[in-house]
C-alpha positions in Angstrom: -15.5 -39.7 37.0 -15.0 -38.1 33.4 -16.7 -34.8 32.9 -17.0 -32.9 29.7 -18.8 -29.2 29.3 -19.1 -27.2 26.7 -20.6 -23.7 26.2 -20.9 -21.7 23.1 -22.4 -18.4 22.3 -24.0 -18.5 18.7 -25.3 -14.9 18.0 -24.8 -11.4 20.2 -26.4 -8.8 18.6 -27.5 -5.0 19.8 -29.6 -4.3 16.9 -32.5 -3.5 17.2 -32.7 -5.4 20.6 -30.7 -7.6 22.4 -30.3 -11.2 21.2 -28.3 -13.6 22.7 -28.2 -17.7 21.6 -26.4 -20.1 23.8 -25.8 -23.6 23.6 -24.6 -25.8 26.8 -23.9 -29.3 27.0 -22.1 -31.7 29.4 -21.4 -35.4 29.6 -20.4 -37.4 32.8 -19.2 -40.9 33.0 -18.8 -42.4 36.4 -16.0 -44.9 36.6 -15.4 -45.4 40.1 -17.9 -45.6 43.2 -16.9 -46.1 46.6 -20.0 -48.4 47.2 -22.8 -49.7 45.2 -26.1 -47.9 45.0 -28.5 -48.8 42.3 -29.8 -45.3 42.0 -26.5 -43.8 41.4 -26.0 -42.7 37.6 -23.7 -44.9 35.5 -23.6 -41.7 33.0 -25.4 -38.5 32.3 -25.7 -36.3 29.6 -27.5 -32.7 29.1 -28.1 -30.3 26.0 -29.8 -26.9 26.7 -30.4 -24.2 23.9 -31.5 -20.8 25.2 -32.3 -17.5 23.4 -32.4 -14.3 25.6 -34.5 -11.5 23.9 -34.0 -8.3 25.8 -37.8 -6.6 25.4 -37.3 -3.5 27.3 -34.3 -2.0 29.1 -34.9 -4.2 32.1 -37.2 -6.9 31.1 -36.1 -10.0 29.0 -37.7 -13.3 27.8 -35.6 -16.5 27.3 -37.1 -19.6 25.4 -35.2 -22.7 26.2 -35.1 -26.4 25.6 -33.2 -29.1 27.3 -32.5 -32.7 26.6 -31.0 -34.9 29.5 -30.5 -38.7 29.5 -29.1 -40.7 32.3 -28.7 -44.4 33.1 -28.7 -45.6 36.5 -26.4 -48.5 37.7 -29.5 -50.9 38.7 -31.6 -50.3 35.6 -31.6 -52.3 32.6 -32.7 -49.0 30.4 -31.8 -45.3 30.1 -34.3 -42.4 31.1 -34.8 -39.1 29.4 -36.4 -36.0 29.7 -37.3 -33.2 27.1 -38.3 -29.8 28.5 -39.5 -26.8 26.7 -39.7 -23.3 28.8 -39.5 -19.8 29.1 -37.7 -17.7 31.4 -38.8 -14.3 32.4 -36.0 -12.0 33.7 -36.0 -8.6 35.4 -32.9 -6.5 36.1 -32.8 -3.0 37.7 
């Protein structure tokens, strides 16, 4: 299996609020299988962009976008998902 993972922090600021923008990506290419399963991935790819914004000292919001793509060994075409979400975090 070949594996590539990358993480990049684009902006980190503390004025006037905490803003943290992050981009994560990975790619996996499976080159050897011990036995054939049609549902095993031939490859998979994922990209996630996230922006953490601290609203007050202990609460933050983080909208994110995620794109995922994969191809199963027994399928003729690839499949993909696109997600849009918001994460709410509380830290004490």
